[in-house]
C-alpha positions as CSV (number, residue, x, y, z in Angstrom):
1,X,80.3,-61.8,25.4
2,X,79.8,-63.2,28.9
3,X,77.0,-65.8,29.1
4,X,75.0,-66.1,32.3
5,X,74.5,-69.5,33.8
6,X,70.9,-70.4,34.4
7,X,71.9,-71.9,37.8
8,X,72.5,-68.3,38.9
9,X,69.3,-67.1,37.2
10,X,70.9,-64.4,35.2
11,X,69.4,-62.1,32.7
12,X,68.4,-63.4,29.4
13,X,67.8,-61.9,26.0
14,X,69.8,-60.6,23.2
15,X,70.1,-57.0,22.4
16,X,70.8,-55.7,18.9
17,X,72.0,-52.2,18.3
18,X,71.5,-50.2,15.1
19,X,74.6,-48.7,13.6
20,X,75.0,-45.8,11.2
21,X,77.0,-46.0,8.0
22,X,80.1,-44.1,6.8
23,X,83.5,-44.6,5.3
24,X,86.6,-45.7,7.2
25,X,89.9,-47.5,6.8
26,X,91.6,-49.6,9.4
27,X,93.7,-52.7,9.8
28,X,91.8,-56.0,9.9
29,X,90.6,-57.3,13.3
30,X,92.0,-60.7,14.2
31,X,89.0,-63.1,14.7
32,X,89.1,-66.1,16.9
33,X,88.6,-69.6,15.5
34,X,85.1,-70.9,16.2
35,X,83.9,-74.2,14.9
36,X,80.4,-73.4,16.2
37,X,78.7,-70.4,17.6
38,X,79.8,-70.5,21.2
39,X,77.3,-69.4,23.9
40,X,77.1,-65.6,23.9
41,X,79.0,-65.2,20.6
42,X,78.0,-62.5,18.1
43,X,77.2,-63.1,14.4
44,X,75.9,-59.7,13.3
45,X,76.1,-56.0,13.9
46,X,73.4,-53.3,14.3
47,X,74.5,-50.4,12.2
48,X,72.8,-47.0,11.5
49,X,74.3,-45.6,8.3
50,X,75.1,-41.9,8.2
51,X,73.7,-41.7,4.7
52,X,70.0,-41.1,5.0
53,X,69.1,-43.2,2.0
54,X,71.0,-46.2,3.3
55,X,69.5,-45.8,6.8
56,X,66.0,-45.8,5.2
57,X,66.7,-48.6,2.7
58,X,65.0,-51.9,2.9
59,X,68.0,-53.6,1.3
60,X,71.6,-52.6,0.6
61,X,73.2,-53.0,-2.9
62,X,76.6,-54.6,-3.4
63,X,78.4,-51.2,-3.7
64,X,77.1,-50.0,-0.4
65,X,78.0,-53.3,1.3
66,X,81.4,-53.1,-0.2
67,X,81.8,-49.7,1.5
68,X,80.8,-51.0,4.9
69,X,83.1,-54.1,4.5
70,X,86.0,-51.9,3.5
71,X,85.5,-49.7,6.5
72,X,85.2,-52.6,8.9
73,X,88.0,-54.6,7.4
74,X,85.9,-57.7,7.1
75,X,83.2,-58.9,4.7
76,X,79.7,-57.9,5.8
77,X,76.4,-59.1,4.3
78,X,73.0,-57.5,4.7
79,X,70.5,-59.4,6.8
80,X,67.5,-57.0,7.0
81,X,66.4,-53.5,7.8
82,X,65.3,-52.8,11.4
83,X,63.3,-50.1,13.1
84,X,65.0,-46.8,14.1
85,X,66.7,-46.4,10.7
86,X,69.2,-49.1,11.3
87,X,70.5,-52.1,9.3
88,X,71.5,-55.6,10.5
89,X,74.8,-56.7,8.9
90,X,76.1,-60.2,9.3
91,X,79.7,-60.9,10.2
92,X,81.6,-63.6,8.2
93,X,81.5,-66.0,11.2
94,X,80.7,-66.2,14.9
95,X,83.0,-64.3,17.2
96,X,83.3,-62.9,20.6
97,X,81.5,-59.7,21.6
98,X,84.9,-57.9,21.9
99,X,85.9,-58.8,18.4
100,X,82.6,-57.8,17.0
101,X,82.8,-54.5,18.9
102,X,86.2,-53.8,17.3
103,X,84.6,-54.1,13.8
104,X,81.7,-52.0,14.9
105,X,84.1,-49.3,16.2
106,X,85.8,-49.1,12.8
107,X,82.5,-48.4,11.1
108,X,81.9,-45.5,13.4
109,X,85.5,-44.2,13.3
110,X,85.5,-44.4,9.5
111,X,82.5,-42.1,9.3
112,X,80.1,-44.5,7.5
113,X,78.0,-45.2,10.6
114,X,76.3,-43.0,13.1
115,X,76.6,-45.9,15.5
116,X,77.4,-49.6,15.3
117,X,77.1,-52.2,17.9
118,X,77.2,-56.0,18.3
119,X,73.8,-57.6,18.1
120,X,74.2,-59.2,21.5
121,X,72.1,-61.9,23.1
122,X,69.8,-61.1,26.0
123,X,68.2,-63.6,28.4
124,X,65.1,-64.0,30.5
125,X,65.5,-62.8,34.1
126,X,65.5,-66.4,35.3
127,X,64.7,-67.3,38.9
128,X,67.5,-69.0,40.7
129,X,67.4,-72.8,40.3
130,X,66.5,-73.5,43.9
131,X,63.8,-75.8,45.2
132,X,60.3,-74.3,44.9
133,X,57.5,-74.5,47.3
134,X,54.0,-73.3,46.7
135,X,52.9,-70.3,48.7
136,X,49.9,-68.3,47.5
137,X,50.1,-64.7,46.7
138,X,51.4,-63.2,49.9
139,X,53.0,-60.5,47.8
140,X,49.6,-58.8,47.1
141,X,48.3,-58.7,50.6
142,X,48.1,-55.8,53.0
143,X,51.3,-54.5,54.5
144,X,52.6,-55.6,57.9
145,X,55.6,-53.5,59.0
146,X,57.3,-52.4,62.1
147,X,57.6,-55.9,63.5
148,X,60.5,-58.1,64.4
149,X,62.3,-59.8,61.5
150,X,60.1,-62.7,60.3
151,X,56.8,-61.2,61.4
152,X,56.6,-58.5,58.7
153,X,55.0,-58.7,55.3
154,X,56.4,-56.2,52.8
155,X,53.9,-56.6,50.0
156,X,52.7,-54.5,47.1
157,X,49.7,-53.6,49.4
158,X,47.0,-54.0,46.8
159,X,43.7,-54.4,48.6
160,X,43.4,-50.7,49.4
161,X,44.3,-49.9,45.8
162,X,41.6,-52.3,44.5
163,X,39.1,-50.4,46.6
164,X,39.8,-47.4,44.4
165,X,40.3,-49.1,41.0
166,X,40.7,-52.5,39.7
167,X,42.0,-51.3,36.3
168,X,40.6,-50.6,32.8
169,X,40.6,-52.7,29.7
170,X,41.5,-49.5,27.8
171,X,45.1,-49.8,29.2
172,X,47.4,-52.0,27.2
173,X,50.4,-53.7,28.7
174,X,52.9,-55.3,26.3
175,X,54.7,-58.4,27.6
176,X,58.0,-58.6,25.8
177,X,59.1,-62.1,26.7
178,X,59.1,-65.7,25.6
179,X,55.6,-65.5,24.2
180,X,52.3,-66.5,25.9
181,X,50.2,-69.6,26.2
182,X,46.5,-69.9,26.2
183,X,45.5,-70.2,29.9
184,X,42.0,-70.4,31.4
185,X,43.1,-67.8,34.0
186,X,44.3,-65.3,31.3
187,X,42.6,-66.0,28.0
188,X,41.8,-69.4,26.5
189,X,42.3,-68.1,22.9
190,X,45.2,-65.6,22.6
191,X,45.0,-65.3,18.8
192,X,41.3,-64.3,18.2
193,X,41.6,-60.8,19.5
194,X,38.6,-61.3,21.8
195,X,39.0,-61.1,25.5
196,X,42.0,-60.1,27.6
197,X,44.7,-60.7,25.0
198,X,45.0,-58.7,21.8
199,X,46.8,-59.9,18.7
200,X,50.6,-59.7,19.4
201,X,53.6,-60.6,17.2
202,X,56.6,-63.0,17.2
203,X,59.7,-60.9,16.5
204,X,62.3,-63.8,16.9
205,X,64.4,-63.9,13.7
206,X,65.9,-67.0,12.1
207,X,69.6,-66.1,12.4
208,X,72.5,-67.7,10.5
209,X,75.4,-68.0,12.9
210,X,78.3,-69.3,10.9
211,X,78.4,-69.2,7.1
212,X,81.4,-71.5,7.1
213,X,79.7,-74.3,8.9
214,X,76.1,-73.6,8.0
215,X,75.1,-73.6,11.6
216,X,71.8,-71.7,12.0
217,X,69.6,-70.7,14.9
218,X,66.2,-72.2,14.4
219,X,63.6,-71.0,17.0
220,X,61.6,-73.7,18.7
221,X,58.6,-72.7,16.6
222,X,60.5,-73.6,13.5
223,X,60.1,-70.3,11.7
224,X,60.9,-66.6,11.9
225,X,58.8,-63.5,12.5
226,X,55.1,-64.0,12.2
227,X,51.8,-62.9,13.9
228,X,51.8,-65.8,16.3
229,X,53.3,-65.0,19.7
230,X,52.4,-68.3,21.2
231,X,55.2,-69.6,23.4
232,X,56.6,-72.9,21.8
233,X,58.8,-73.5,24.8
234,X,62.3,-72.3,25.4
235,X,63.8,-75.7,26.1
236,X,67.2,-76.4,24.8
237,X,69.2,-79.6,24.3
238,X,72.5,-80.0,26.0
239,X,74.3,-80.1,22.7
240,X,72.4,-77.2,21.0
241,X,74.8,-75.7,18.5
242,X,73.9,-72.2,19.5
243,X,73.7,-72.3,23.3
244,X,74.0,-75.8,24.6
245,X,76.1,-76.0,27.7
246,X,76.1,-79.7,28.3
247,X,72.8,-79.7,30.3
248,X,69.3,-80.1,29.0
249,X,67.1,-77.2,29.9
250,X,63.3,-77.4,30.3
251,X,60.9,-74.8,29.1
252,X,60.2,-72.0,31.6
253,X,56.9,-70.6,30.3
254,X,58.4,-67.3,31.5
255,X,56.2,-65.0,29.6
256,X,53.0,-66.8,30.8
257,X,54.1,-66.4,34.4
258,X,54.9,-62.7,34.0
259,X,51.6,-62.1,32.2
260,X,49.6,-63.7,35.0
261,X,51.2,-61.4,37.5
262,X,50.3,-58.4,35.5
263,X,46.7,-59.3,34.6
264,X,45.4,-62.8,35.3
265,X,41.6,-62.9,35.3
266,X,40.6,-61.9,38.8
267,X,37.7,-62.1,41.1
268,X,36.5,-65.1,39.1
269,X,36.8,-67.8,41.8
270,X,39.6,-69.5,39.9
271,X,43.3,-69.7,40.3
272,X,45.3,-66.6,40.9
273,X,44.7,-62.8,40.7
274,X,46.6,-60.3,38.7
275,X,47.7,-56.9,39.9
276,X,45.3,-55.3,37.4
277,X,41.9,-57.0,37.3
278,X,40.9,-55.2,34.1
279,X,43.7,-54.8,31.6
280,X,44.5,-55.7,28.0
281,X,47.6,-57.8,27.4
282,X,49.7,-57.6,24.3
283,X,52.2,-60.6,23.9
284,X,55.4,-59.7,22.0
285,X,57.6,-62.7,21.6
286,X,61.3,-61.7,21.7
287,X,62.9,-64.5,23.8
288,X,63.5,-68.0,22.6
289,X,65.6,-71.0,23.6
290,X,68.9,-69.2,23.5
291,X,67.6,-65.9,24.7
292,X,66.9,-63.1,22.4
293,X,68.7,-60.7,20.1
294,X,68.8,-57.0,20.9
295,X,67.6,-56.2,17.4
296,X,64.5,-58.3,17.8
297,X,63.8,-56.8,21.2
298,X,64.2,-53.3,20.0
299,X,61.9,-53.9,17.1
300,X,59.4,-55.5,19.5
301,X,59.6,-52.4,21.8
302,X,58.9,-50.0,19.0
303,X,56.0,-52.1,17.6
304,X,54.5,-52.5,21.0
305,X,54.3,-48.8,21.4
306,X,52.6,-48.3,18.0
307,X,55.7,-47.4,16.0
308,X,56.4,-48.8,12.6
309,X,58.8,-51.8,12.1
310,X,59.9,-52.9,8.6
311,X,58.0,-56.1,7.6
312,X,55.7,-56.1,10.5
313,X,52.0,-55.0,10.4
314,X,50.8,-52.0,12.2
315,X,50.0,-52.5,15.9
316,X,46.3,-51.7,16.4
317,X,46.6,-51.7,20.2
318,X,49.6,-49.6,21.2
319,X,50.7,-50.2,24.8
320,X,51.0,-47.7,27.6
321,X,53.3,-50.0,29.6
322,X,56.1,-52.3,28.3
323,X,57.1,-55.1,30.7
324,X,60.7,-56.2,30.0
325,X,61.7,-59.0,32.4
326,X,64.9,-59.5,30.5
327,X,68.4,-58.2,30.0
328,X,72.1,-58.9,29.5
329,X,75.5,-57.8,30.6
330,X,77.1,-54.5,29.4
331,X,76.5,-50.8,29.1
332,X,73.2,-49.5,27.7
333,X,73.5,-49.7,23.9
334,X,72.8,-46.6,21.7
335,X,70.1,-48.6,19.9
336,X,68.4,-49.5,23.2
337,X,68.4,-45.9,24.4
338,X,67.1,-44.6,21.1
339,X,64.2,-47.1,21.2
340,X,63.4,-46.3,24.8
341,X,63.2,-42.6,24.0
342,X,61.0,-43.2,21.0
343,X,58.7,-45.4,23.1
344,X,58.5,-42.8,25.9
345,X,57.7,-40.2,23.3
346,X,54.5,-42.2,22.6
347,X,53.6,-41.9,26.2
348,X,54.6,-45.5,27.2
349,X,56.4,-46.5,30.4
350,X,59.3,-49.0,30.0
351,X,59.6,-51.2,33.1
352,X,62.7,-53.3,33.2
353,X,64.1,-56.0,35.5
354,X,67.3,-55.0,37.3
355,X,68.8,-58.4,36.9
356,X,69.5,-61.5,39.0
357,X,73.3,-61.5,39.3
358,X,73.7,-60.0,42.8
359,X,75.8,-57.2,41.2
360,X,75.5,-53.5,40.4
361,X,72.7,-52.9,38.0
362,X,75.0,-50.5,36.1
363,X,76.3,-53.6,34.5
364,X,72.9,-54.9,33.3
365,X,71.3,-53.6,30.1
366,X,68.7,-52.3,29.4
367,X,68.0,-51.8,33.1
368,X,71.0,-49.4,33.2
369,X,69.5,-47.2,30.4
370,X,68.2,-43.8,31.1
371,X,64.5,-43.1,31.6
372,X,63.4,-46.7,32.3
373,X,61.8,-47.9,35.5
374,X,64.5,-50.3,36.8
375,X,63.0,-52.8,39.3
376,X,64.9,-54.5,42.1
377,X,63.5,-57.5,44.0
378,X,62.7,-57.8,47.7
379,X,61.6,-60.6,49.9
380,X,58.6,-60.7,52.3
381,X,60.7,-59.1,55.1
382,X,61.6,-56.1,52.9
383,X,65.3,-57.1,52.4
384,X,66.8,-57.3,49.0
385,X,66.3,-60.8,47.5
386,X,69.7,-62.6,47.6
387,X,69.9,-62.7,43.8
388,X,68.7,-59.1,43.0
389,X,71.0,-56.6,41.3
390,X,71.4,-53.3,43.2
391,X,72.8,-49.8,42.9
392,X,71.9,-46.2,42.1
393,X,70.3,-47.1,38.8
394,X,67.6,-49.2,40.6
395,X,64.5,-46.9,40.7
396,X,62.0,-48.9,42.8
397,X,61.7,-52.3,44.5
398,X,58.8,-54.8,44.4
399,X,58.3,-58.4,45.7
400,X,60.3,-60.8,43.6
401,X,60.3,-63.8,46.0
402,X,63.2,-65.4,47.9
403,X,63.0,-69.1,48.6
404,X,65.2,-68.6,51.7
405,X,62.5,-66.4,53.3
406,X,59.1,-66.8,51.6
407,X,57.0,-68.8,49.1
408,X,58.2,-66.8,46.1
409,X,55.7,-65.5,43.4
410,X,52.8,-67.6,42.4
411,X,51.4,-67.2,38.9
412,X,50.2,-69.0,35.7
413,X,52.4,-71.5,33.9
414,X,52.3,-74.8,32.1
415,X,53.6,-78.2,33.2
416,X,55.2,-79.2,30.0
417,X,59.0,-79.7,30.1
418,X,59.4,-79.1,26.4
419,X,56.2,-78.6,24.5
420,X,53.2,-77.1,26.3
421,X,50.6,-79.4,27.8
422,X,48.1,-76.6,27.9
423,X,47.1,-77.8,31.4
424,X,46.4,-74.4,32.9
425,X,48.9,-74.9,35.7
426,X,50.3,-72.6,38.4
427,X,53.7,-72.4,40.0
428,X,56.0,-70.3,42.1
429,X,59.0,-68.5,40.7
430,X,61.4,-65.9,42.0
431,X,63.5,-63.2,40.3
432,X,63.5,-59.6,39.3
433,X,61.5,-61.0,36.4
434,X,58.8,-61.6,38.9
435,X,59.2,-58.2,40.6
436,X,58.9,-56.3,37.3
437,X,55.3,-57.3,36.4
438,X,54.2,-56.1,39.9
439,X,55.3,-52.6,38.8
440,X,53.9,-53.0,35.3
441,X,50.6,-54.0,36.7
442,X,50.6,-51.2,39.1
443,X,51.4,-48.7,36.3
444,X,48.3,-50.1,34.5
445,X,46.2,-49.4,37.5
446,X,47.6,-45.8,37.6
447,X,46.8,-45.2,34.0
448,X,43.3,-46.6,34.6
449,X,42.8,-44.1,37.4
450,X,44.6,-41.1,35.7
451,X,45.0,-41.6,31.9
452,X,46.9,-38.2,31.6
453,X,49.9,-39.6,33.5
454,X,53.3,-39.3,31.7
455,X,56.1,-41.8,32.1
456,X,57.8,-39.4,34.4
457,X,54.6,-39.0,36.4
458,X,54.4,-42.7,36.9
459,X,58.0,-43.1,38.2
460,X,57.7,-40.0,40.4
461,X,54.4,-41.3,42.0
462,X,55.9,-44.7,42.6
463,X,58.9,-43.3,44.3
464,X,57.0,-40.7,46.4
465,X,54.5,-43.2,47.7
466,X,56.9,-46.1,48.2
467,X,57.0,-48.0,51.5
468,X,60.3,-47.3,53.3
469,X,62.8,-50.1,53.6
470,X,63.0,-51.7,57.1
471,X,66.2,-51.3,59.1
472,X,67.0,-54.4,61.1
473,X,69.4,-54.3,64.0
474,X,72.3,-56.7,63.3
475,X,72.3,-59.6,60.9
476,X,69.0,-61.2,60.0
477,X,68.6,-65.0,59.7
478,X,69.0,-64.7,56.0
479,X,72.2,-62.6,56.3
480,X,73.6,-65.2,58.7
481,X,72.7,-68.2,56.6
482,X,74.2,-66.7,53.4
483,X,77.3,-65.6,55.3
484,X,77.8,-69.0,56.7
485,X,77.6,-70.5,53.2
486,X,80.1,-68.0,51.8
487,X,77.7,-66.3,49.5
488,X,79.2,-62.9,50.1
489,X,82.8,-64.1,50.2
490,X,84.8,-63.0,53.2
491,X,82.5,-60.1,54.0
492,X,79.4,-60.7,56.2
493,X,76.2,-60.5,54.2
494,X,73.9,-57.6,54.7
495,X,70.8,-57.6,52.5
496,X,69.1,-54.6,54.0
497,X,68.0,-52.2,51.3
498,X,68.7,-48.5,51.2
499,X,67.6,-45.8,48.8
500,X,71.1,-46.1,47.3
501,X,70.9,-49.8,46.5
502,X,67.2,-50.8,45.9
503,X,65.5,-47.6,44.7
504,X,63.2,-45.2,46.6
505,X,61.4,-48.0,48.5
506,X,59.0,-50.9,48.0
507,X,56.2,-49.9,45.7
508,X,52.9,-49.3,47.6
509,X,49.9,-49.7,45.4
510,X,47.3,-48.3,47.8
511,X,49.4,-45.1,48.5
512,X,50.2,-44.7,44.8
513,X,46.6,-45.0,43.6
514,X,45.2,-42.9,46.4
515,X,47.7,-40.1,45.7
516,X,46.4,-39.8,42.1
517,X,42.8,-39.1,43.2
518,X,43.9,-35.6,44.4
519,X,44.7,-34.5,40.9
520,X,41.5,-35.9,39.3
521,X,38.8,-33.2,39.5
522,X,35.1,-33.5,39.8
523,X,33.3,-33.7,36.5
524,X,32.5,-30.5,34.8
525,X,30.3,-29.5,31.8
526,X,30.0,-26.7,29.3
527,X,26.7,-25.4,27.9
528,X,26.3,-26.2,24.2
529,X,25.5,-23.2,21.9
530,X,23.1,-23.6,19.0
531,X,22.2,-21.4,16.1
532,X,25.6,-19.9,16.1
533,X,26.6,-17.5,13.4
534,X,29.0,-18.9,10.8
535,X,32.8,-18.5,11.3
536,X,32.3,-16.7,14.6
537,X,34.5,-16.9,17.7
538,X,32.4,-18.3,20.5
539,X,33.3,-18.4,24.2
540,X,31.9,-21.0,26.6
541,X,30.4,-20.5,30.1
542,X,33.0,-20.6,32.8
543,X,33.5,-23.8,34.9
544,X,35.2,-23.9,38.4
545,X,37.7,-26.7,39.0
546,X,36.9,-28.6,42.2
547,X,37.9,-31.9,43.9
548,X,41.7,-31.6,43.7
549,X,44.3,-30.3,46.1
550,X,47.4,-30.3,43.8
551,X,47.8,-28.8,40.4
552,X,46.3,-30.9,37.6
553,X,47.4,-30.9,34.0
554,X,45.2,-29.2,31.5
555,X,45.1,-29.6,27.8
556,X,42.7,-28.8,25.0
557,X,41.9,-30.2,21.6
558,X,40.5,-28.0,18.8
559,X,40.3,-24.7,20.6
560,X,41.8,-22.6,23.3
561,X,41.2,-22.2,27.1
562,X,41.8,-19.4,29.5
563,X,42.4,-19.8,33.2
564,X,40.4,-17.1,34.9
565,X,38.5,-16.5,31.6
566,X,40.5,-13.3,30.8
567,X,40.0,-12.4,27.1
568,X,43.7,-12.0,26.6
569,X,44.6,-15.2,28.4
570,X,43.5,-17.8,25.9
571,X,46.0,-20.5,24.8
572,X,46.2,-23.9,23.2
573,X,49.3,-25.0,25.0
574,X,49.2,-27.6,27.8
575,X,49.4,-26.2,31.3
576,X,48.1,-26.8,34.8
577,X,45.2,-25.6,36.9
578,X,44.6,-25.4,40.7
579,X,41.5,-26.2,42.7
580,X,39.0,-23.3,42.6
581,X,40.3,-21.7,39.4
582,X,37.8,-20.9,36.7
583,X,38.3,-21.9,33.1
584,X,36.6,-20.9,29.8
585,X,37.0,-22.4,26.4
586,X,36.6,-20.8,23.0
587,X,36.6,-21.9,19.4
588,X,35.5,-20.6,16.0
589,X,32.2,-21.9,14.8
590,X,32.0,-23.8,11.5
591,X,31.9,-22.0,8.2
592,X,29.0,-24.2,7.0
593,X,25.5,-24.1,8.4
594,X,24.1,-26.9,10.6
595,X,27.6,-28.0,11.5
596,X,28.8,-29.0,15.0
597,X,32.2,-28.0,16.4
598,X,33.6,-29.7,19.5
599,X,36.4,-28.5,21.7
600,X,37.5,-30.9,24.4
601,X,39.1,-29.6,27.6
602,X,40.9,-32.3,29.7
603,X,41.8,-31.6,33.3
604,X,43.6,-34.4,35.2
605,X,42.1,-37.0,33.0
606,X,38.6,-35.7,33.2
607,X,37.2,-34.3,29.9
608,X,34.5,-31.8,29.2
609,X,33.2,-30.8,25.7
610,X,32.2,-27.4,24.6
611,X,29.9,-27.7,21.5
612,X,28.5,-25.2,19.1
613,X,26.1,-25.8,16.2
614,X,25.8,-23.3,13.4
615,X,22.5,-21.9,12.1
616,X,20.4,-24.0,9.8
617,X,20.9,-23.7,6.0
618,X,19.2,-20.5,4.6
619,X,18.9,-20.3,0.8
620,X,16.3,-17.5,0.8
621,X,18.0,-14.2,0.0
622,X,16.9,-10.7,0.9
623,X,14.6,-9.1,-1.7
624,X,16.4,-7.6,-4.7
625,X,15.3,-5.7,-7.8
626,X,16.5,-4.7,-11.2
627,X,15.9,-1.1,-12.5
628,X,13.9,-1.2,-15.8
629,X,15.5,0.5,-18.8
630,X,13.6,2.3,-21.6
631,X,14.1,3.9,-25.1
632,X,16.4,1.1,-26.1
633,X,17.0,0.3,-29.7
634,X,14.8,-2.4,-31.1
635,X,16.6,-5.8,-31.2
636,X,19.6,-4.6,-29.1
637,X,21.1,-6.7,-26.3
638,X,20.3,-5.1,-23.0
639,X,22.1,-5.8,-19.6
640,X,20.8,-4.9,-16.2
641,X,22.5,-3.1,-13.5
642,X,24.5,-5.1,-10.9
643,X,22.7,-6.5,-7.9
644,X,24.3,-8.2,-4.8
645,X,22.8,-11.3,-3.3
646,X,22.5,-11.0,0.5
647,X,20.9,-12.9,3.4
648,X,21.8,-16.5,2.6
649,X,24.4,-18.8,4.3
650,X,24.3,-21.6,1.8
651,X,24.5,-21.5,-2.0
652,X,21.0,-20.7,-3.4
653,X,19.6,-22.1,-6.7
654,X,19.4,-19.7,-9.6
655,X,17.1,-19.9,-12.7
656,X,15.9,-17.5,-15.3
657,X,13.0,-17.1,-17.7
658,X,13.4,-15.3,-21.0
659,X,17.0,-14.3,-20.7
660,X,20.4,-15.0,-19.3
661,X,22.3,-14.2,-16.1
662,X,25.9,-13.9,-15.1
663,X,27.4,-14.5,-11.6
664,X,29.9,-11.8,-11.2
665,X,28.6,-10.0,-14.3
666,X,31.5,-11.1,-16.5
667,X,30.5,-10.5,-20.2
668,X,31.5,-14.1,-21.1
669,X,29.7,-15.6,-18.1
670,X,26.1,-15.4,-19.2
671,X,24.0,-18.5,-19.3
672,X,20.4,-19.5,-19.3
673,X,21.1,-22.8,-17.4
674,X,20.2,-23.3,-13.8
675,X,23.0,-22.7,-11.3
676,X,23.8,-21.4,-7.8
677,X,25.0,-18.3,-6.1
678,X,26.7,-17.6,-2.8
679,X,26.1,-14.9,-0.3
680,X,27.7,-11.6,-1.4
681,X,28.1,-12.5,-5.0
682,X,26.9,-10.1,-7.7
683,X,24.5,-11.1,-10.5
684,X,23.4,-9.4,-13.8
685,X,20.7,-10.2,-16.3
686,X,20.5,-9.6,-20.0
687,X,18.1,-10.2,-22.9
688,X,17.4,-9.1,-26.4
689,X,15.1,-6.1,-26.7
690,X,11.9,-6.2,-28.8
691,X,12.2,-5.7,-32.5
692,X,9.2,-3.3,-32.3
693,X,9.2,0.3,-31.1
694,X,7.6,1.0,-27.8
695,X,7.5,-2.7,-26.9
696,X,8.8,-4.3,-23.6
697,X,10.6,-7.6,-22.8
698,X,10.9,-8.9,-19.2
699,X,13.4,-11.5,-17.9
700,X,12.5,-13.1,-14.5
701,X,15.4,-14.2,-12.3
702,X,14.7,-16.5,-9.4
703,X,17.2,-16.9,-6.5
704,X,16.3,-19.3,-3.8
705,X,12.6,-18.7,-4.3
706,X,12.8,-14.9,-4.5
707,X,12.1,-13.5,-8.0
708,X,12.8,-10.2,-9.6
709,X,12.1,-9.0,-13.2
710,X,14.3,-7.0,-15.5
711,X,12.3,-5.1,-18.1
712,X,13.5,-3.2,-21.2
713,X,11.3,-1.0,-23.4
714,X,12.1,0.1,-27.0
715,X,11.7,3.8,-28.2
716,X,8.2,5.0,-29.2
717,X,7.6,5.8,-32.9
718,X,5.1,8.7,-34.3
719,X,2.4,7.7,-36.9
720,X,0.4,9.9,-39.6
721,X,-3.1,9.3,-41.5
722,X,-4.1,9.1,-45.2
723,X,-1.6,9.3,-47.9
724,X,0.8,11.4,-45.9
725,X,2.1,8.3,-44.3
726,X,4.7,8.5,-41.6
727,X,5.9,12.1,-40.9
728,X,9.2,13.0,-39.5
729,X,10.0,16.1,-37.7
730,X,11.8,17.5,-40.8
731,X,8.8,16.8,-43.1
732,X,6.4,18.5,-40.7
733,X,8.6,21.6,-40.7
734,X,8.5,21.7,-44.5
735,X,4.8,21.3,-44.7
736,X,4.2,24.2,-42.3
737,X,6.3,26.5,-44.5
738,X,4.4,25.5,-47.7
739,X,1.0,26.4,-46.1
740,X,2.3,29.8,-45.2
741,X,3.3,30.5,-48.9
742,X,-0.1,29.4,-50.2
743,X,-2.0,31.7,-47.9
744,X,0.2,34.6,-49.1
745,X,-0.8,34.1,-52.7
746,X,-4.5,34.0,-51.9
747,X,-4.4,37.3,-50.1
748,X,-2.6,39.0,-53.0
C-alpha cells in the first residue's frame, strides 16, 4: 500500500475491512520478502464469514481457521472479532497491500467470505509541513466577498449564526482522531465525565506485524484498547520498525486541535472559540504513531454512534456527528461503507476530510464513500487550498487554512514534542483536517436548532445555503507563485473552486442556521383530559401549526395524529405538515384507573404532549341481591342464584359471613376466605340449611362495602296434642273414617 509522506501532509489512519467467510481453492499467492513491516504494509485481513455462526463468533476454532487458510492458500490465525459481524485474521507475515488483497479475493471467490479486505493503515489529515505563523480565528468572522483578490474573507460566517444559537450540550460530537488532551479551553479533566467531554474510548489495538521476527506495533500509550482516550502523543522514531522513515517525527496533538475547532470553551475571555459554544465532545482514539487501522476506526465509528462493539462497553452518549479528519488511499472499502450506513441509520452525520494530496478525492477513503459529508479546504480568498483534494465526491468546502495566503487555523494544542507538557497551548495548522471540524461544529449547531434533522437534511441544508465560490479574472497571486515553483507541473496553476471540484460552495453558518428557523413552528399545546373512561379512544383538541413557511416533519410517539382532524385520517407514520394546517392527536386511555397516558407529537423539533388520566379507582359496586329460597330440606346444601358484579373499575374485596362464595360459580370454587372480584364477574353463595323444619339460615356477602344476604328456610312441620302425637295426613284420614263408623252404631 502506498504510504503518504508527512511532508506532503497526506491522509493518515488505517482502515480495516470486515470479510465474510466461505470455501475456496486457489493457487498460493507469492509473498514478498519482508524483514520488517514496511511502512504501509499489511499484516491482517478483515473478513466477514458467510456462515452466520462464524460471523457472530467471538473466536474461531482450528477447524474453521483451517477452512479459511485452505481457501486463501496461506495460513491465517484469528486475532479478534470486530463490529459488523466481521473477523480479523492475521497473515503469516507482513506484505504489500496488493498481495494481501490477492488472498482476500480468494476468500471471497471460494465462497467462505461475504467480503474480505486488507486491514489497511489510515493516517491523520496532516497539515503541510510549511512554516506556521499565528493568525487568530479569521475563519469564523463575518464574510467579506465581491472584492478584489486579497481583500476578501471567505469565512464560515459564524457571528450571525451565533445570534440565533450557540449550540446545545445535548448534541454529542465524536472526534475520531489521535485522542484528546486535558486543556483549560476544552475540559481540564477529560476522564471524569463532568463538563464538556464525556467518557470516550481508546480503540487502538496492539497488532503483531510479523510472526517470523516478532516485530509488534506497540501504541505510544503502551497498551491496547481501554477506556482512556488520552492522546499519548503520535511521535515516532526515525527507526520505528513499523513506520519509521529515517526521520524523527514529533507529536501533532491532532485530535486536540480538531476538538478545539469543534467546541472549545467559548465566550469565556480565554484562548480561542469553538464553532459550537455549547456542545458535548466524545473522544474516540483511533490514530496513533503510525496512523490507524481501518478495523479500529470502524469499531470506533460504530461505538461512537451507540452501536455495540465486541469487548467494548456500551456508549452512554451516542453521537449525532462523527468528525473523521483522517483517511488513506484507495477505493471505499465494503467494511467502511457498511459502518457508515449503520451509523447513519442511528441518525448520525459522518463528516470526513477530503484529503491533502492535491488529487481527486475519488482516490481517498473514506471521503470517497457514499453518504458521507466530504469536506474540501479553502483559503481566506475562497480558492482551494493548494493541498486540498478535489473532485465530484467533495460535497462542501470550509476554511482549512493556506499558509501562502492566510494565517491558517488557530486552535488548542500542546507544546510537547513527544509526551504532552499539558501547557494549554494554542497553534495554527492547515489541512482538510482543519476544514472538517468547521463542518462538524456547524452540524452540531444545526442539530441544536433543529433536533429532527436527518443526515440527508444536514448535507442538503449545507449545500443550499453555501457561499458561492469567487471567480477571479486571470491567475491570482497564489496561482502565479505555485506555477513559478512548478507545483502544477507544466500546466499553469488555477486554484479557483467550482461546484465540480470543491462541492456546492463554502459553508455559510449564518445562512444555514437561519434557514432552519423556517421549519421550526411556534410552540403548541394540547388540553389534558381527566377522569377518562378506561380503555377508551380519546381525541385531543385541534392545534394550528404556525411560524413556518416550509413543510415541517411531523412524527408521533404512543398514538396517532390526523392532519385536518378528519376521523379517517389518523396515522402513526411520520409525515409533514404545512403552516396553517390543523392537527389532532388521539390515543386509547389506560385500562387501569388513575393512570396517565402521554402521546407526544413532534413538529419540526417542537414537541407537544396530549395527556389523559383515567377515572379514580372505584371498588364500590352497584347494589345486588340474592333471592331467598324456602321449603328446603333440613341440613341440605343450598346455592344461591347467580349475580353479576357491576359498577367497579378496580378489583373489589370480597368477604362472607356464615357461608361460602364462588367467583364464576364453579362448584369446586367455593371458599370462605377473603378474596377479590372484578367488574362483570359472577358470584354465587352457598351454605348448609338448618337441621330444623321451618328454620332459616342467612349468609351475608360483602363486595367492596356493599352487602347482600342469601337466606334459605326449611319446610314447615305440623304438630298434634295429648297422646295422639304427631299426625300425618294419612292418619288424620283414618281417624275421620273411624268416627263415622262409631256414630253409625250408636244410631242403630
